[in-house]
Each structure stands twice: as structure tokens, then as C-alpha cells.
N, C-alpha and C positions, 0 to 999 in steps of 0.2 A: 367340730367337735375343741381342736387341738388354739383355732380361737378364743376362746373362753375361758372362765381362772372363775375356782371356789373361792367364796368370804364360811365364816364360821361371828356367831356373835355367841359369848358365850354371863351369860345372867351373872350374875354376883350377889348373893344370898337371897339369891330366890327367889323361894319359904319361905321366908325373911320379913317378905314386903308385904304377905294377907294379914290384911287384921280380922281375926277371928276372935266374933263374939260368943261365950263359953255356949248360949243358949243353940248353936249350928251344931252341935251334935250328934242334937235328938234328929236332926236332916241324918246322919247318916244312918241311921239303923236301920233292918230290914228285918222284920215283923216273919218268922218261919211259923208259927207258930198262934195257938188262940192265948198257949200262955205263954209263950219263948219268943225274945229279942235279940234280933245279934251285930251289933254294934262292931265295925269293921274295924280293924287295927290299923291290918296292915292295906300299904293299896297295889293297882297294878305296879311299880319303882317300890322297890329299896323298902328304907323302913316308913313305918309310919304312914298314912292319907293322904301326904298332902303333893303329892306329885298326880295325884286323880288329879285333887282340888287346885298344882298349878296349871296343867294341860286340859284339862276344859272348861277353869274360868277365864286365864286371861293369852295363856301360850296359845289355844289355838284362835278365839278374836284374836289375835293383834295377827296370824300369820295372815289369814283369810282377808283380811288390810293393808295388808302392807302388801301380797300378791297382787290384787287391784288395786299398785302405784307402780308397782316397779317394773322394769322389764324383763326383768329372765325371769327364774323358778326358786321356790323356796319350800323349802318343809319343816316344819320343827318338831320335837322333840321335848317335853317338856318346855328346862329349859337351855337348849342346846336350838337353835336354830342357823341354815347350815343352805348358803343360796347358792348362782352356775348363774351366771352372765357373763353375757360377749361383750370382751375387755373392753372395746372403746365405754360400756356405763356402767363396768360393774365398778365403780364406783363411785360410781353419784343411786346406783342401787345402793350398798351397802351404806351409802350415809343417810338415803334413806331415811330405810328400814332402822340402823337405828336414834332414828331423826323420835320416827314413831313411839315404839320402846319404850324413850324417855317420855315421851309425855303421855306414853298410858297406863305408867307405872312409878316410872320416878328420875329422877339425873344421875344416879350414878348403880341404875340400875345394869347401863353393861361395865361389865368385869375388863378393868382398865390394863393389867395382867394378864391375860389372856388374848384382847385382841391382834390380834397379827392381820398385815393387809391381804389383797387378795393375790391366791398363791394359782402354782398349779398343777397342784396336788395337794392335799390335805386330807389330815384322815375324819376322817367323818365317825360317831357314832360304830367304833371298834372299828374299822373297813378304814383300807388307806386306798384312794382312790385318786386315780389320775385325766388329769385332760392329756398330759400331752402321748400318755401312751396309750387313753380312753380302755384302758384295762380298771377291776379291780380285785384289792385283795384283802384278806387279814393285816391287821395296822399291826408295824415293827414287835412294838413288847406282845403284843399275839404273840405275835411268831414265833417271840425264846422262851411263852411262855412251852405252847404246842410242845417248842424242845425238848425242858425240860419234863414237862410230864409225860411225854409217850416214849425220851427215850429212858428217864432214869428205873421208870419202874421195869419190877420182872416180867417175863408175858409167865413165868411158869412154874407163878407162887401166885400164895391165896390172897383173895386183896377184900377187906372187907367195901362199907354201901358208895362209903365216898368215895374212895377208887371211884368205884364206878359213879356215880354221882357222877362228880368231875369231868370225867372221859364225856361220857352222852350229853353233859354241853356244853364243850370244845368244839365237840368231835355237831351237836345241832347245830351253833352257835353259826360256828365261820364253812362247812362246806357247801358252802349254800353258793361261796363264789371261790373253792374251789376246783381245779375240773372233774366232772367226776365220784368224784369225795357221800354225796349221798346215799350213795350204795353201802358206805361202811358208815352207819352212824344207827339204823337198829338191835342191830348185835348188842350195844354196850344198855341197849332201853333194857334189854332179851333176862340181862346178866341184876339186874338193878332188880328186877322182879325173882329174879331167884333166889340174889342174896335176899331181900328179903328185909325188910325193919329188926328182926330180930336182934339183940341186942350181943352186938361181940362175934354173932355171924360172920363168916370168909367166904369165896368162893372164889375157886383157880377159874379163869378162862376156858370157855371151852374152844375150841377147834376152826369154830365162825366165831366170835370174838377175838383168840388168838390170831386170829390173822388182822382182822380192821386192827388190832392196835399193829401190829408188823408193816398193816401197811399206810399207820399214818405215819409212823415213824418213815417210810420211806417217801412220806411228802412233806413230810419237818425239816428232817433233811435237807430237802431237792432247796425250804425258802429259805433255808439259812446258806446256802450258796446262792439261789438265785431267783430275788424274792420275786422277781415273775414265771419263779418256771412255772404256776398253776395256775397261776391266772386267766379270771375268766372279761372279756370285753364288760365292763358296763352295765352300754349298753342291754346287755340284749338282757340282765335282769328284768325286762319289758316286753313281756313276750307274745302277748299283742301284736306288736309294731314289727309292719313288713321289711322297714326298713333297714333290720338287723339285721336280718339273714344272707345267709353271700354267696349257698352255697345249696339249693332247690333241689334233693332226692324222694325217686319214687321204688318201690319194690314191689316183687312179686313172686311166689311163690308154688309153683306146684307137685308133686309127687315127687321127683329129680330134679328138678333143676330152681337156681335162684336165675333171676334177672332182675339189675339195679337200674334207672339213669340219673342220670344229672337234669336242669332243666335251664335256663333265661327261662330271665323273669317277666316274659311275653308269652312263655309255652311250649317256647324253639325246645328241641333232645339235643340238646350237644353234645351226650357223651351214651354210648350205655356201654353193660354186658350180664354175664350171664356165669353160673357158677355150675355146673355137674358136681349134685349134692354125691358124695362117696358114703351115701347111710345104704343101713341094709336093704334088699328092694324087699326083699320080704313082709317088713315092715312100714309099705313108702304109703297104707295107709290110719295112720296114724304118727303121733308126734306131727301135723295140720302148724297147729299156732309154734309148734320151736320153728318148724320153717320158715314161715312166716316173721319169725325177728330177727332171726338169718340174715335174714335181710336187710336191716338195718346195718349187719355186720358189713356184707357188701358197699356197700349206698353209703357205709362211712370211711371203705376201701377208695371207693372210684372217688368222694369228697375232698380229698386226699390225693387223690392221682393225678385228677386233673382239676387243682388250684389252678394252673395258665388260659383258661377255658370261661373260667367267671370272674376272674382278678381274688382272685385269695390271698389274702397273707396269713400273716405266722398264725395267724385267729382264727381259728375260720368258723363261723354262729351256720348251722346244719338246718337248717327243714326235714325232714324223712316222712313222707306220707302212704300209710299201706291201709288197704281194704282187709283184712284180722284185726279187732277186736280184743283178742286177749291182750296179741303183740301191741297193741296200740299202749294197753294200758301199762303195760313192765315197762317199753317203754317211756313215758310220763312217771312211774314209780320206780323206776329203775333198778328194780326188785322182778323178780315171777314167786312165781303160786304151786310151780311145778318144783317138785328138786331133779328131775331132766337138766333143764334148766339154767341153771346153778351156775357152772361149766361155760354156756352161753354169757350170761350173762356180767362176769368174772371178765370175761374178751373184750367184748364189746366197753362197757367202764375202761379200761383201759387202756383201751387202743385208742379213748379218748384222748386216755391224761398223754400215752406216752408224742404221739403226732399232735393235737393242740384242736383238732374240730369236733368239734364237740354241737353235741345234739338240743340246738335249743328250740327246738316245737316239732314239736306231732300232730301227725293234723292224718281222719278215716275218710276214703271216697268209696262210694262203692263202687264192690269190683268191673260193675261193668264200662264206669268209668278208669278204670284201667289202659283197658285197648293196649297199647303197642306194646306193653312192657307185661301184660301173662301172659299177648302172644305171646314175643322171647323169652318166655318161662316153659312156654310150650310148645317150642320149636317149630311154631306155624309165621309165615310169613309175611307180613308190616311195610310198606313199605318206609313209614317209619325208620325204618333200623337200619339204619345204616353203612355197609360195613365197611367204609371208611371213617364209624367214628367206633368206629366198634372197640372196648377196650378188651386186649388179651389174656383172661386171666387163670384157666387153669395149666398149673404144670401138673401129670405127676410125678409125686413125691418134693411140692411143690413147697415151704415156708406157709404159704395159705392153704393146700391141698393137709399138713398136717394139721395145724389148726379145727381145720371144718369136726376136721378125723374125732379129736377130740375135744371136741361139741359135738359127738357122737351120742344121741339120748338113749339108742340105747349100749353105748361102754362099759363095762363095769368102771369106770372112771367118775360112771360118774357119781355113786355111789361112796365115793374114796377117804376116809375117815383123818387125809391130811393135805389141809388145801394150803400148807405153803409151799409141798413137793407140788400143787397142781399152778398154780402163780407160777411159779417160777417155770418150768418150761412155756404155759401163756406165755409170758411175758418175754424167754427169751425167741419165741417165735415172731411177738410181735415186734423185736424191733431189727432181725431177718426178714419182715414184705415191707416194713417201710425204708430200710435200707437200703433192700431193692428199684426201691419205686426213683431209677438215680436222674440227676436234671437233663444227663441225654435224652432220656423214653420223653418226661414229659415236652422237652425239643420236639424232638421225633410231632408227633399227638401235635400239640402249638402249632407246626411247620403245615400240620397234614388239616387243619381245620383255613 
């Protein structure tokens, strides 16, 4: 992708190019009953209905025609067109696209003021995309806006509906391109529902929303100091593409132990590990879904710890496979329906931010297909579980051990009312775990192979 460039075409006075017949207004009516008709005054984008008409009637057909003529690819969003092509043909593609737009609409349709040559980095519909780093993040002005909104508010004060709408809108829009931040959106929507539409009604953030505000404060500060601190690889947004994944992991859980493995693209087991759960043996028949979800955490740690084995870079896109449907759903949603899994979910999300290992694909396989990973979780010998490729994790009193004890579903911490205090413990332990994984340890693991 470093040999490709981006280009943009912004149409000047796009909506003014449409010559509407007053009689056409009747075509925008929608019958909603025998005696009532709905006339649309607002569209799906901005004020009035012009953007909808322009997108359907002009922009989309032009994009389809341009795509059939150019060597690269193009995306059209109302009056904004964004293209990408190899450096050898990008100027040709841009010129060809502009000639089609001029022929289809008018000679002056391309905005001369906003017309820029192809570049390695560009702001695309609110996001900053880089061909050099392969990362996507909120554009600079969006980062500044989030910094002002989340740092200027008093998290302990009462706030009106407009405030919760603003925070929910920003979090909803930009969490997609920030590692792990999808988990810190829903509480803002809940606050909108609590405040309601009653005029003058204000509400103080509950513990969950207050915690989300604090997390967004941390993340927006990180973005201020380093714009790419929590960016994600933009190719990872194409979740169905196998070649986007750099780490293939699988995990399973027995009532007392977890086992996780990392695989090559050909299915060879590169490394594996186990972790004996420090949970009460008296409740071993309970919380199986929780234990399976903790397998995702163990897989994340293994993927971070064994980067040299699979060529992992700073940003790792991981695929996690499990045979537990509930754990899979929680991983996909970045949240869980069980209160006993709140802290576990917090740990998994924050590890992705701290270690920059992002779970981009989740897959289910039947239990019978778990094979050596299932055997490893139950202390059953298996020829594929080579001691040479085993990565040690269990150490009594270690940061990892403390972290798993914090996630214990039977722990009283699970009903702790102060999310901030628990998070500070989680953050301290995760930093300790990440720094424990030294260069020497990685080099010795690579030498063993």
C-alpha cells in the first residue's frame, strides 16, 4: 500500500446543478394512511432532501461509470469522491474521473479551490488515512473537538440532553477507528434515554458513563500527544479479508485451566500456553462462558508475546477462534451481558489499547475441531503440544495472576460501584504485564524455533 496514493474530488455547488421541476415534489410523498401523506423535508444527510437526490440520481451512477474506467478504486459519498490507485496510474485515474464528472454534470463541477494532487495521506469524510503507515484515525480537527468536549466537562456535574447527545455522537462516529473504544459508547446512549426529552431536565453521569468519560479523556489526550497512539490499520476494517490478519489464535477452557495457541497461515502451531485459573474449585461448574472469554485475553497476551514468530509489527490484527458461542458474541460486541464479566471485558479491551493488539476477526468452530487446544486445557497429552514451543505464563503472585484474580466472577469486586478505582488497578497490572515481556524473552523464543 505504500506504493499507492489517495486523491479527492469535491464538487462545487453540487446541489445547485440539479434543475428540479416543481411537479417533482409530488414524487417525494409517502402515503402513510388512507387520508394522510408524509412529505419529506429532511434527507439522510443534512438539511433538505437534496443530498439524497444527488447521491441516488447523480453521484452513484457517476461513481459506477468511473470505477469501470479507472485502474484503481473509488468511493463516492454525495458530493465527495475519494480514489486510491498505484502511484504509476493515480494521476491518470484522477484526471479520467474528473473528465467523466465534467461531461456528466458540467465543466465547472470540480471545485478548483479544493482540488489537490494525489498524496500519501488524506482526510477522507472525517477520518485521516495514511498510505505510509497503513493507519486510520479521526482527522485532526475531530481529535481537537473530542479533546475540548471530553476534557472541558465536569464528570461529576449534571448535564442536559444535548451534552449526552454530543458525547454519544462523537463516541459513536470515531470509536470505529480507535483501538478498543467501541466498548465505551453505549453508556452515553443510556444517559440520553435517562435524561429524556423533558425541557430543562439534567442528569449526572452514573458510574458507567462517568468511567466512559474518563476513558475518552485518556484517549483524546493520547491523540493530542501522538495522533497515531490508538489508530488501527485501515485494512482491518475489511473484516472479511483474510490477508489483513497477522495473528491467528485459538483458545479453549476447562473448569480449571485455559489453553491458547497461535498458528501460521498453513495451520502449524507456532506457540502455545496454558494458564491454571485461580478461581474457586467449589464453583467450577459455573461461569463457563466467562472462562471461555478469558481465553481471548490469554490469546491476546500470547499474540503480543510471540510477535517474532509470525512477523508481527507495532499494530497486530488478531483473529480469535473459540467453540463457545456466548464468548464469541461478547467478543464481537465488545461487551457482555453478564455483570460478572464486566471487569474481564474492561481488561480485554484495555489490553488491546495498551499493547496495540486488536481483535479484528472472531470465529466459531465446533468443540471437536479444537483438538490439541482442548487437550491442553485438560492436561491431556498431544503430540502437537511440543514443550519447545510452550510459553510460560503461570507465576504465583505475578501481575498476570493478580489480573486473573481481579476478573474472578465470584469476587466481590464484580459489584464494585467505582469503575475508576477498578480501572486503575487494571491499568497498573496491564502495564506491568506488557513490560515483563522483554526483548530478551522474545529473542530466546525466536531462537528456540
